[in-house]
gemmi code that builds the backbone of each chain (N, CA, C; Angstrom):
import gemmi

chains = {
    "A": [
        ("ASP", (-44.728, -23.921, 44.464), (-45.739, -24.453, 43.537), (-47.129, -24.289, 44.141)),
        ("SER", (-47.981, -23.539, 43.427), (-49.311, -23.251, 43.962), (-50.260, -24.429, 43.830)),
        ("GLY", (-49.914, -25.362, 42.961), (-50.821, -26.475, 42.719), (-51.712, -26.250, 41.513)),
        ("VAL", (-51.742, -25.014, 41.006), (-52.482, -24.720, 39.779), (-51.459, -24.732, 38.641)),
        ("THR", (-51.694, -25.579, 37.671), (-50.712, -25.791, 36.611), (-51.188, -25.186, 35.310)),
        ("GLN", (-50.345, -24.362, 34.721), (-50.670, -23.756, 33.429), (-49.596, -24.101, 32.416)),
        ("THR", (-50.040, -24.414, 31.218), (-49.106, -24.639, 30.122), (-49.661, -24.024, 28.845)),
        ("PRO", (-48.809, -23.566, 27.931), (-47.367, -23.435, 28.122), (-47.050, -22.195, 28.945)),
        ("LYS", (-45.820, -21.986, 29.289), (-45.432, -20.788, 30.034), (-45.282, -19.596, 29.090)),
        ("HIS", (-44.802, -19.876, 27.914), (-44.610, -18.817, 26.919), (-45.156, -19.291, 25.587)),
        ("LEU", (-45.684, -18.342, 24.845), (-46.234, -18.662, 23.536), (-46.021, -17.452, 22.640)),
        ("ILE", (-45.403, -17.683, 21.503), (-45.240, -16.608, 20.519), (-45.927, -17.076, 19.249)),
        ("THR", (-46.804, -16.246, 18.729), (-47.542, -16.642, 17.542), (-47.831, -15.415, 16.679)),
        ("ALA", (-48.271, -15.660, 15.487), (-48.508, -14.568, 14.550), (-49.966, -14.118, 14.598)),
        ("THR", (-50.195, -12.911, 14.143), (-51.567, -12.418, 14.070), (-52.406, -13.333, 13.189)),
        ("GLY", (-53.652, -13.472, 13.565), (-54.574, -14.311, 12.816), (-54.580, -15.765, 13.224)),
        ("GLN", (-53.621, -16.154, 14.016), (-53.525, -17.556, 14.417), (-54.450, -17.861, 15.602)),
        ("ARG", (-54.466, -19.150, 15.946), (-55.279, -19.626, 17.068), (-54.373, -20.379, 18.032)),
        ("VAL", (-54.590, -20.177, 19.331), (-53.805, -20.885, 20.340), (-54.732, -21.420, 21.416)),
        ("THR", (-54.227, -22.401, 22.143), (-54.964, -22.983, 23.262), (-54.084, -22.958, 24.495)),
        ("LEU", (-54.632, -22.383, 25.547), (-53.948, -22.347, 26.829), (-54.618, -23.351, 27.755)),
        ("ARG", (-53.805, -24.014, 28.553), (-54.342, -25.089, 29.384), (-54.106, -24.803, 30.854)),
        ("CYS", (-55.075, -25.234, 31.668), (-54.982, -25.021, 33.113), (-55.535, -26.224, 33.844)),
        ("SER", (-54.805, -26.693, 34.840), (-55.314, -27.721, 35.745), (-55.422, -27.127, 37.131)),
        ("PRO", (-56.616, -27.147, 37.727), (-56.768, -26.549, 39.057), (-56.100, -27.396, 40.125)),
        ("ARG", (-56.030, -26.838, 41.321), (-55.503, -27.598, 42.456), (-56.366, -28.824, 42.689)),
        ("SER", (-55.730, -29.850, 43.202), (-56.469, -31.067, 43.500), (-57.619, -30.755, 44.463)),
        ("GLY", (-58.804, -31.166, 44.096), (-59.969, -30.950, 44.941), (-60.749, -29.688, 44.631)),
        ("ASP", (-60.153, -28.753, 43.878), (-60.871, -27.525, 43.515), (-61.684, -27.764, 42.253)),
        ("LEU", (-62.937, -27.339, 42.282), (-63.816, -27.560, 41.143), (-63.880, -26.359, 40.209)),
        ("SER", (-63.411, -25.223, 40.697), (-63.519, -23.982, 39.934), (-62.253, -23.663, 39.173)),
        ("VAL", (-62.447, -23.075, 38.015), (-61.349, -22.478, 37.264), (-61.789, -21.099, 36.818)),
        ("TYR", (-60.937, -20.128, 37.047), (-61.168, -18.749, 36.626), (-60.037, -18.363, 35.673)),
        ("TRP", (-60.378, -17.663, 34.639), (-59.373, -17.159, 33.697), (-59.325, -15.640, 33.773)),
        ("TYR", (-58.089, -15.130, 33.810), (-57.864, -13.689, 33.837), (-56.824, -13.333, 32.780)),
        ("GLN", (-56.990, -12.136, 32.254), (-56.013, -11.575, 31.334), (-55.366, -10.371, 32.014)),
        ("GLN", (-54.050, -10.309, 31.958), (-53.364, -9.153, 32.520), (-52.533, -8.475, 31.439)),
        ("SER", (-52.893, -7.247, 31.139), (-52.118, -6.460, 30.191), (-51.781, -5.129, 30.843)),
        ("LEU", (-50.804, -4.454, 30.260), (-50.327, -3.212, 30.869), (-51.421, -2.149, 30.899)),
        ("ASP", (-52.208, -2.085, 29.812), (-53.183, -1.000, 29.745), (-54.522, -1.348, 30.385)),
        ("GLN", (-54.849, -2.622, 30.510), (-56.157, -3.006, 31.045), (-56.101, -3.598, 32.446)),
        ("GLY", (-54.924, -3.834, 32.953), (-54.841, -4.431, 34.277), (-55.316, -5.868, 34.263)),
        ("LEU", (-55.817, -6.327, 35.387), (-56.300, -7.705, 35.526), (-57.777, -7.751, 35.176)),
        ("GLN", (-58.092, -8.428, 34.089), (-59.466, -8.497, 33.618), (-59.987, -9.928, 33.736)),
        ("PHE", (-61.128, -10.047, 34.367), (-61.771, -11.353, 34.481), (-62.322, -11.765, 33.122)),
        ("LEU", (-62.062, -12.985, 32.743), (-62.574, -13.487, 31.471), (-63.770, -14.410, 31.673)),
        ("ILE", (-63.559, -15.497, 32.436), (-64.620, -16.484, 32.540), (-64.377, -17.386, 33.741)),
        ("HIS", (-65.459, -17.927, 34.274), (-65.410, -18.829, 35.425), (-66.165, -20.108, 35.101)),
        ("TYR", (-65.538, -21.226, 35.348), (-66.181, -22.529, 35.237), (-66.182, -23.211, 36.592)),
        ("TYR", (-67.266, -23.906, 36.848), (-67.375, -24.694, 38.082), (-67.863, -26.080, 37.703)),
        ("ASN", (-67.044, -27.050, 37.958), (-67.401, -28.455, 37.728), (-67.977, -28.665, 36.320)),
        ("GLY", (-67.341, -28.051, 35.368), (-67.712, -28.269, 33.977), (-68.724, -27.296, 33.413)),
        ("GLU", (-69.305, -26.474, 34.280), (-70.327, -25.541, 33.798), (-69.829, -24.105, 33.871)),
        ("GLU", (-70.191, -23.341, 32.864), (-69.860, -21.934, 32.881), (-70.702, -21.222, 33.930)),
        ("ARG", (-70.039, -20.446, 34.813), (-70.763, -19.778, 35.877), (-70.840, -18.272, 35.706)),
        ("ALA", (-69.816, -17.706, 35.116), (-69.823, -16.250, 34.930), (-68.895, -15.900, 33.787)),
        ("LYS", (-69.288, -14.828, 33.095), (-68.505, -14.366, 31.978), (-68.172, -12.905, 32.214)),
        ("GLY", (-66.939, -12.564, 31.938), (-66.548, -11.178, 32.095), (-66.263, -10.555, 30.749)),
        ("ASN", (-65.166, -9.850, 30.668), (-64.813, -9.139, 29.437), (-64.124, -10.056, 28.444)),
        ("ILE", (-64.785, -11.106, 28.077), (-64.184, -12.072, 27.160), (-64.670, -11.793, 25.750)),
        ("LEU", (-63.710, -11.668, 24.834), (-64.040, -11.369, 23.450), (-64.710, -12.574, 22.794)),
        ("GLU", (-65.470, -12.307, 21.750), (-66.135, -13.404, 21.039), (-65.125, -14.330, 20.374)),
        ("ARG", (-63.937, -13.804, 20.098), (-62.877, -14.630, 19.485), (-62.276, -15.612, 20.493)),
        ("PHE", (-62.615, -15.418, 21.755), (-62.075, -16.283, 22.808), (-63.182, -17.223, 23.282)),
        ("SER", (-62.793, -18.420, 23.641), (-63.753, -19.354, 24.220), (-63.024, -20.236, 25.217)),
        ("ALA", (-63.780, -20.858, 26.075), (-63.166, -21.720, 27.079), (-64.078, -22.898, 27.354)),
        ("GLN", (-63.517, -23.913, 27.949), (-64.313, -25.025, 28.437), (-63.579, -25.703, 29.576)),
        ("GLN", (-64.352, -26.434, 30.369), (-63.778, -27.223, 31.450), (-64.200, -28.662, 31.227)),
        ("PHE", (-63.245, -29.540, 31.284), (-63.464, -30.935, 30.959), (-63.818, -31.762, 32.202)),
        ("PRO", (-64.297, -32.996, 32.002), (-64.679, -33.832, 33.157), (-63.554, -34.032, 34.173)),
        ("ASP", (-62.309, -34.012, 33.711), (-61.225, -34.161, 34.699), (-60.872, -32.829, 35.359)),
        ("LEU", (-61.658, -31.799, 35.071), (-61.611, -30.455, 35.654), (-60.540, -29.547, 35.066)),
        ("HIS", (-59.715, -30.052, 34.165), (-58.806, -29.108, 33.539), (-59.592, -28.230, 32.582)),
        ("SER", (-59.039, -27.070, 32.304), (-59.739, -26.109, 31.460), (-58.818, -25.662, 30.337)),
        ("GLU", (-59.431, -25.306, 29.240), (-58.691, -24.757, 28.111), (-59.304, -23.434, 27.689)),
        ("LEU", (-58.433, -22.494, 27.409), (-58.851, -21.184, 26.905), (-58.362, -21.106, 25.469)),
        ("ASN", (-59.291, -20.965, 24.550), (-58.968, -20.888, 23.135), (-59.048, -19.452, 22.656)),
        ("LEU", (-57.978, -19.000, 22.041), (-57.907, -17.633, 21.525), (-57.714, -17.722, 20.021)),
        ("SER", (-58.606, -17.125, 19.272), (-58.509, -17.246, 17.821), (-58.431, -15.872, 17.162)),
        ("SER", (-58.075, -15.896, 15.881), (-57.924, -14.659, 15.091), (-57.134, -13.622, 15.895)),
        ("LEU", (-55.998, -14.068, 16.365), (-55.240, -13.263, 17.318), (-54.800, -11.925, 16.727)),
        ("GLU", (-54.833, -10.920, 17.592), (-54.408, -9.580, 17.235), (-53.251, -9.178, 18.150)),
        ("LEU", (-52.535, -8.145, 17.714), (-51.403, -7.703, 18.525), (-51.839, -7.370, 19.946)),
        ("GLY", (-53.013, -6.802, 20.079), (-53.524, -6.388, 21.377), (-53.872, -7.525, 22.317)),
        ("ASP", (-53.849, -8.731, 21.809), (-54.124, -9.894, 22.671), (-52.881, -10.323, 23.441)),
        ("SER", (-51.757, -9.732, 23.110), (-50.537, -10.047, 23.848), (-50.726, -9.669, 25.311)),
        ("ALA", (-50.504, -10.625, 26.188), (-50.765, -10.401, 27.608), (-50.313, -11.624, 28.385)),
        ("LEU", (-50.412, -11.496, 29.691), (-50.273, -12.652, 30.574), (-51.662, -13.200, 30.834)),
        ("TYR", (-51.829, -14.482, 30.680), (-53.116, -15.115, 30.946), (-52.948, -16.037, 32.151)),
        ("PHE", (-53.747, -15.750, 33.165), (-53.681, -16.538, 34.391), (-54.950, -17.359, 34.547)),
        ("CYS", (-54.790, -18.523, 35.087), (-55.956, -19.202, 35.610), (-55.785, -19.330, 37.109)),
        ("ALA", (-56.899, -19.505, 37.771), (-56.889, -19.612, 39.223), (-57.956, -20.597, 39.640)),
        ("SER", (-57.767, -21.205, 40.796), (-58.827, -22.011, 41.402), (-58.935, -21.579, 42.861)),
        ("ARG", (-60.001, -21.999, 43.502), (-60.188, -21.612, 44.896), (-61.089, -22.599, 45.611)),
        ("PRO", (-60.778, -22.830, 46.873), (-61.750, -23.525, 47.711), (-62.763, -22.503, 48.203)),
        ("PRO", (-63.904, -22.929, 48.709), (-64.920, -21.982, 49.157), (-64.382, -21.033, 50.213)),
        ("ARG", (-64.778, -19.779, 50.172), (-64.494, -18.732, 51.154), (-63.023, -18.353, 51.266)),
        ("TYR", (-62.212, -18.786, 50.318), (-60.809, -18.367, 50.346), (-60.458, -17.696, 49.044)),
        ("GLY", (-59.353, -17.047, 49.040), (-58.946, -16.341, 47.832), (-58.464, -17.277, 46.758)),
        ("TYR", (-58.265, -16.692, 45.633), (-57.742, -17.461, 44.513), (-56.346, -17.985, 44.807)),
        ("THR", (-56.065, -19.115, 44.187), (-54.695, -19.570, 44.028), (-54.408, -19.507, 42.537)),
        ("PHE", (-53.435, -18.731, 42.184), (-53.138, -18.510, 40.772), (-52.092, -19.476, 40.263)),
        ("GLY", (-52.225, -19.800, 38.994), (-51.165, -20.500, 38.302), (-50.055, -19.531, 37.939)),
        ("SER", (-49.016, -20.048, 37.339), (-47.848, -19.227, 37.014), (-48.050, -18.386, 35.760)),
        ("GLY", (-49.116, -18.666, 35.027), (-49.455, -17.828, 33.891), (-48.860, -18.311, 32.584)),
        ("THR", (-49.487, -17.876, 31.508), (-48.963, -18.070, 30.155), (-48.741, -16.691, 29.558)),
        ("ARG", (-47.514, -16.453, 29.153), (-47.231, -15.161, 28.490), (-47.413, -15.346, 26.999)),
        ("LEU", (-48.404, -14.682, 26.458), (-48.693, -14.758, 25.027), (-48.170, -13.515, 24.342)),
        ("THR", (-47.378, -13.733, 23.314), (-46.885, -12.635, 22.486), (-47.371, -12.858, 21.069)),
        ("VAL", (-48.099, -11.901, 20.551), (-48.597, -11.972, 19.179), (-47.768, -11.011, 18.343)),
        ("VAL", (-47.172, -11.535, 17.286), (-46.274, -10.709, 16.454), (-46.820, -10.558, 15.033)),
    ],
    "B": [
        ("GLU", (-71.283, -1.578, 37.784), (-70.209, -2.537, 37.984), (-69.388, -2.147, 39.201)),
        ("LEU", (-68.959, -3.139, 39.920), (-68.141, -2.908, 41.106), (-66.801, -2.293, 40.697)),
        ("LYS", (-66.429, -1.231, 41.388), (-65.150, -0.584, 41.100), (-64.248, -0.694, 42.321)),
        ("VAL", (-62.986, -0.950, 42.060), (-62.000, -1.049, 43.125), (-60.866, -0.093, 42.792)),
        ("GLU", (-60.629, 0.832, 43.695), (-59.603, 1.843, 43.443), (-58.507, 1.742, 44.485)),
        ("GLN", (-57.296, 1.779, 43.998), (-56.150, 1.764, 44.890), (-55.409, 3.075, 44.769)),
        ("ASN", (-54.850, 3.497, 45.862), (-53.908, 4.604, 45.783), (-52.889, 4.483, 46.900)),
        ("PRO", (-51.673, 4.904, 46.576), (-51.274, 5.461, 45.287), (-51.043, 4.359, 44.243)),
        ("LEU", (-50.895, 4.772, 42.994), (-50.577, 3.818, 41.947), (-49.103, 3.470, 41.964)),
        ("PHE", (-48.297, 4.442, 42.307), (-46.857, 4.240, 42.389), (-46.380, 4.776, 43.732)),
        ("LEU", (-45.493, 4.028, 44.314), (-44.980, 4.420, 45.624), (-43.492, 4.114, 45.684)),
        ("SER", (-42.733, 5.153, 45.936), (-41.304, 4.974, 46.096), (-40.967, 5.390, 47.524)),
        ("MET", (-40.409, 4.491, 48.267), (-40.150, 4.800, 49.663), (-38.767, 4.309, 50.080)),
        ("GLN", (-38.256, 4.978, 51.084), (-36.931, 4.602, 51.561), (-37.034, 3.426, 52.521)),
        ("GLU", (-35.979, 2.676, 52.554), (-35.919, 1.595, 53.527), (-36.088, 2.162, 54.929)),
        ("GLY", (-36.809, 1.403, 55.736), (-36.991, 1.813, 57.122), (-38.209, 2.674, 57.386)),
        ("LYS", (-38.818, 3.185, 56.287), (-39.982, 4.056, 56.460), (-41.275, 3.253, 56.493)),
        ("ASN", (-42.316, 3.922, 56.951), (-43.651, 3.321, 57.001), (-44.543, 3.970, 55.961)),
        ("TYR", (-45.490, 3.184, 55.438), (-46.440, 3.769, 54.501), (-47.685, 2.900, 54.435)),
        ("THR", (-48.752, 3.494, 53.910), (-50.029, 2.778, 53.802), (-50.565, 2.873, 52.383)),
        ("ILE", (-51.028, 1.738, 51.891), (-51.717, 1.672, 50.603), (-53.207, 1.534, 50.890)),
        ("TYR", (-54.008, 2.279, 50.127), (-55.443, 2.304, 50.373), (-56.195, 1.617, 49.234)),
        ("CYS", (-57.264, 0.945, 49.618), (-58.100, 0.255, 48.652), (-59.562, 0.566, 48.966)),
        ("ASN", (-60.208, 1.272, 48.049), (-61.631, 1.601, 48.200), (-62.441, 0.821, 47.183)),
        ("TYR", (-63.617, 0.363, 47.580), (-64.464, -0.361, 46.635), (-65.877, 0.179, 46.725)),
        ("SER", (-66.614, -0.060, 45.641), (-67.848, 0.714, 45.446), (-69.123, 0.021, 45.892)),
        ("THR", (-69.054, -1.239, 46.293), (-70.292, -1.903, 46.689), (-70.050, -2.803, 47.881)),
        ("THR", (-71.109, -3.228, 48.484), (-70.984, -4.014, 49.717), (-70.268, -5.332, 49.459)),
        ("SER", (-69.288, -5.609, 50.277), (-68.623, -6.909, 50.206), (-67.975, -7.169, 51.555)),
        ("ASP", (-68.072, -8.369, 52.011), (-67.479, -8.715, 53.301), (-66.111, -9.351, 53.163)),
        ("ARG", (-65.666, -9.498, 51.947), (-64.409, -10.213, 51.760), (-63.479, -9.401, 50.878)),
        ("LEU", (-62.277, -9.264, 51.343), (-61.284, -8.521, 50.583), (-59.958, -9.255, 50.662)),
        ("TYR", (-59.220, -9.177, 49.578), (-58.000, -9.957, 49.437), (-56.862, -9.050, 49.000)),
        ("TRP", (-55.676, -9.373, 49.475), (-54.470, -8.668, 49.027), (-53.524, -9.682, 48.390)),
        ("TYR", (-52.950, -9.240, 47.258), (-52.007, -10.074, 46.530), (-50.743, -9.281, 46.258)),
        ("ARG", (-49.684, -10.033, 46.094), (-48.411, -9.445, 45.687), (-48.016, -10.061, 44.349)),
        ("GLN", (-47.449, -9.233, 43.478), (-46.957, -9.732, 42.205), (-45.577, -9.148, 41.927)),
        ("ASP", (-44.615, -10.026, 41.711), (-43.302, -9.616, 41.262), (-43.328, -9.539, 39.744)),
        ("PRO", (-42.464, -8.724, 39.150), (-42.515, -8.504, 37.690), (-42.488, -9.808, 36.902)),
        ("GLY", (-43.451, -9.977, 36.025), (-43.520, -11.148, 35.165), (-43.915, -12.434, 35.865)),
        ("LYS", (-44.255, -12.334, 37.124), (-44.589, -13.535, 37.897), (-46.081, -13.599, 38.201)),
        ("SER", (-46.436, -14.679, 38.873), (-47.833, -14.869, 39.234), (-48.202, -14.020, 40.452)),
        ("LEU", (-49.460, -14.092, 40.824), (-49.932, -13.372, 41.998), (-49.895, -14.292, 43.205)),
        ("GLU", (-49.347, -13.756, 44.267), (-49.209, -14.524, 45.501), (-50.176, -13.963, 46.536)),
        ("SER", (-50.966, -14.834, 47.139), (-51.926, -14.388, 48.140), (-51.208, -13.929, 49.404)),
        ("LEU", (-51.572, -12.747, 49.871), (-50.995, -12.221, 51.109), (-51.989, -12.343, 52.267)),
        ("PHE", (-53.163, -11.762, 52.075), (-54.140, -11.723, 53.153), (-55.542, -11.973, 52.606)),
        ("VAL", (-56.330, -12.633, 53.434), (-57.752, -12.797, 53.168), (-58.482, -12.184, 54.353)),
        ("LEU", (-59.274, -11.160, 54.110), (-60.001, -10.460, 55.172), (-61.476, -10.765, 54.999)),
        ("LEU", (-62.040, -11.439, 55.980), (-63.371, -12.009, 55.800), (-64.478, -11.293, 56.558)),
        ("SER", (-64.152, -10.286, 57.345), (-65.222, -9.625, 58.083), (-64.815, -8.205, 58.444)),
        ("ASN", (-65.813, -7.421, 58.809), (-65.563, -6.045, 59.203), (-64.648, -6.017, 60.429)),
        ("GLY", (-63.640, -5.154, 60.370), (-62.731, -5.043, 61.500), (-61.588, -6.041, 61.472)),
        ("ALA", (-61.567, -6.898, 60.471), (-60.503, -7.904, 60.401), (-59.155, -7.212, 60.238)),
        ("VAL", (-58.187, -7.725, 60.957), (-56.811, -7.236, 60.854), (-55.913, -8.463, 60.798)),
        ("LYS", (-55.015, -8.438, 59.814), (-54.074, -9.553, 59.715), (-52.672, -8.987, 59.498)),
        ("GLN", (-51.704, -9.664, 60.086), (-50.329, -9.201, 59.968), (-49.429, -10.358, 59.595)),
        ("GLU", (-48.481, -10.031, 58.729), (-47.467, -11.002, 58.354), (-46.178, -10.238, 58.131)),
        ("GLY", (-45.245, -10.411, 59.045), (-43.977, -9.695, 58.926), (-44.190, -8.193, 58.991)),
        ("ARG", (-43.720, -7.501, 57.983), (-43.800, -6.042, 57.952), (-45.095, -5.527, 57.324)),
        ("LEU", (-45.976, -6.410, 56.959), (-47.235, -6.027, 56.325), (-48.399, -6.298, 57.260)),
        ("MET", (-49.320, -5.323, 57.285), (-50.539, -5.492, 58.069), (-51.714, -4.982, 57.246)),
        ("ALA", (-52.754, -5.793, 57.142), (-53.925, -5.424, 56.371), (-55.132, -5.332, 57.284)),
        ("SER", (-56.015, -4.396, 56.963), (-57.235, -4.231, 57.746), (-58.407, -3.979, 56.818)),
        ("LEU", (-59.608, -4.209, 57.357), (-60.806, -4.056, 56.544), (-61.887, -3.329, 57.336)),
        ("ASP", (-62.447, -2.303, 56.723), (-63.603, -1.584, 57.268), (-64.703, -1.673, 56.215)),
        ("THR", (-65.624, -2.603, 56.403), (-66.653, -2.822, 55.382), (-67.652, -1.675, 55.332)),
        ("LYS", (-67.823, -0.976, 56.436), (-68.775, 0.147, 56.425), (-68.244, 1.291, 55.592)),
        ("ALA", (-66.967, 1.531, 55.688), (-66.342, 2.572, 54.874), (-65.942, 2.051, 53.502)),
        ("ARG", (-66.077, 0.753, 53.295), (-65.649, 0.108, 52.041), (-64.191, 0.429, 51.760)),
        ("LEU", (-63.379, 0.182, 52.766), (-61.976, 0.567, 52.706), (-61.119, -0.522, 53.337)),
        ("SER", (-60.035, -0.834, 52.640), (-59.019, -1.694, 53.222), (-57.681, -0.981, 53.117)),
        ("THR", (-56.830, -1.243, 54.085), (-55.498, -0.652, 54.054), (-54.454, -1.745, 54.170)),
        ("LEU", (-53.330, -1.498, 53.527), (-52.163, -2.370, 53.644), (-51.042, -1.496, 54.161)),
        ("HIS", (-50.659, -1.737, 55.401), (-49.651, -0.903, 56.043), (-48.306, -1.600, 56.001)),
        ("ILE", (-47.315, -0.825, 55.598), (-45.958, -1.346, 55.505), (-45.129, -0.699, 56.617)),
        ("THR", (-44.506, -1.523, 57.399), (-43.697, -1.024, 58.515), (-42.227, -1.285, 58.236)),
        ("ALA", (-41.431, -0.221, 58.385), (-39.971, -0.341, 58.230), (-39.617, -1.095, 56.959)),
        ("ALA", (-39.953, -0.499, 55.843), (-39.821, -1.166, 54.543), (-38.394, -1.653, 54.284)),
        ("VAL", (-38.323, -2.781, 53.611), (-37.055, -3.327, 53.146), (-37.171, -3.583, 51.643)),
        ("HIS", (-36.007, -3.719, 51.009), (-35.986, -3.838, 49.545), (-36.818, -5.009, 49.033)),
        ("ASP", (-36.828, -6.095, 49.792), (-37.547, -7.302, 49.361), (-39.045, -7.083, 49.214)),
        ("LEU", (-39.554, -6.003, 49.764), (-40.982, -5.721, 49.632), (-41.323, -5.050, 48.298)),
        ("SER", (-40.326, -4.698, 47.530), (-40.579, -4.078, 46.223), (-41.354, -5.055, 45.343)),
        ("ALA", (-42.529, -4.631, 44.895), (-43.425, -5.477, 44.100), (-44.653, -4.638, 43.775)),
        ("THR", (-45.596, -5.250, 43.059), (-46.892, -4.611, 42.863), (-47.907, -5.299, 43.748)),
        ("TYR", (-48.685, -4.513, 44.452), (-49.668, -5.029, 45.387), (-51.071, -4.740, 44.860)),
        ("PHE", (-51.878, -5.764, 44.851), (-53.262, -5.649, 44.388), (-54.222, -5.984, 45.517)),
        ("CYS", (-55.291, -5.216, 45.613), (-56.408, -5.638, 46.424), (-57.490, -6.159, 45.477)),
        ("ALA", (-58.369, -6.982, 46.000), (-59.438, -7.547, 45.183), (-60.653, -7.784, 46.054)),
        ("VAL", (-61.809, -7.574, 45.451), (-63.081, -7.763, 46.145), (-63.834, -8.888, 45.463)),
        ("ASP", (-64.452, -9.703, 46.264), (-65.181, -10.866, 45.789), (-66.636, -10.501, 45.536)),
        ("LYS", (-67.147, -10.823, 44.367), (-68.547, -10.568, 44.066), (-69.244, -11.887, 43.837)),
        ("ALA", (-70.027, -12.303, 44.801), (-70.881, -13.486, 44.685), (-70.096, -14.748, 44.359)),
        ("GLY", (-68.821, -14.744, 44.641), (-68.035, -15.954, 44.423), (-67.736, -16.269, 42.985)),
        ("ASN", (-68.194, -15.429, 42.078), (-68.005, -15.736, 40.673), (-66.828, -15.032, 40.038)),
        ("GLN", (-66.369, -13.992, 40.628), (-65.192, -13.326, 40.101), (-64.673, -12.342, 41.129)),
        ("PHE", (-63.408, -12.037, 40.976), (-62.805, -10.981, 41.764), (-62.717, -9.735, 40.908)),
        ("TYR", (-62.894, -8.617, 41.569), (-62.622, -7.338, 40.944), (-61.325, -6.819, 41.551)),
        ("PHE", (-60.338, -6.634, 40.709), (-59.032, -6.229, 41.188), (-58.871, -4.721, 41.104)),
        ("GLY", (-58.138, -4.190, 42.054), (-57.720, -2.807, 41.957), (-56.651, -2.664, 40.884)),
        ("THR", (-56.277, -1.430, 40.654), (-55.311, -1.131, 39.592), (-53.899, -1.537, 39.958)),
        ("GLY", (-53.689, -1.826, 41.246), (-52.348, -2.192, 41.683), (-51.557, -0.989, 42.166)),
        ("THR", (-50.688, -1.224, 43.118), (-49.759, -0.207, 43.604), (-48.355, -0.756, 43.411)),
        ("SER", (-47.595, -0.064, 42.593), (-46.217, -0.481, 42.333), (-45.321, 0.143, 43.383)),
        ("LEU", (-44.767, -0.705, 44.219), (-43.941, -0.245, 45.335), (-42.470, -0.475, 45.033)),
        ("THR", (-41.700, 0.572, 45.189), (-40.246, 0.465, 45.067), (-39.638, 0.951, 46.372)),
        ("VAL", (-38.850, 0.087, 46.980), (-38.172, 0.455, 48.225), (-36.720, 0.764, 47.891)),
        ("ILE", (-36.335, 1.972, 48.228), (-34.991, 2.451, 47.872), (-34.072, 2.311, 49.071)),
        ("PRO", (-32.878, 1.748, 48.842), (-31.932, 1.597, 49.966), (-31.535, 2.947, 50.561)),
    ],
}
model = gemmi.Model(1)
for chain_id, residues in chains.items():
    chain = gemmi.Chain(chain_id)
    for i, (resn, *xyz) in enumerate(residues, 1):
        res = gemmi.Residue()
        res.name, res.seqid = resn, gemmi.SeqId(i, " ")
        for name, pos in zip(("N", "CA", "C"), xyz):
            atom = gemmi.Atom()
            atom.name, atom.element = name, gemmi.Element(name[0])
            atom.pos, atom.b_iso = gemmi.Position(*pos), 0.0
            res.add_atom(atom)
        chain.add_residue(res)
    model.add_chain(chain)
structure = gemmi.Structure()
structure.add_model(model)
structure.setup_entities()
């Protein structure tokens, strides 16, 4: 157990729908990073939050949004889902000067 | 944009053999990371290399970093089947995100 908790582990939904992925960072970590992993795009950085504030944005679609709450958990909202959004979505947290600790991921399948 | 290139992309090797995976990156960074991923699983941290000349070893894996050449290597010694996985290198940019390489899919054949 890495200490980074992601739910749900699997999600199957239809095109056009909206889903919410949840992540709780390791105890004491203030940062949450979201990544998307698909076969054709590899590991793509989506967004970084630090202590409730957005710090960096990567290749995140306008249909996607995220936030980090006062208790430091984060939610990634994916809307108007398309088949191409099917992927593994990881969140990660990190202490300063160390690498990420990844959660177990959410496998999203859009049908 | 920072680019991170790994080669080879696919590696099939026999048990007992040695091989090296290369990771090149396009901009200055003093920190490089190696991860392992088993199919459908999360990424597991292997090594954190924090300075030029850093070398770290764990079991049959050894990672090194040359920041001047912008190159890191992951050397596999006497491969065993359990090492079959995908290996990613990643470079840290200003602490705000990692740039991951494309990954090297390693298959160790008995």
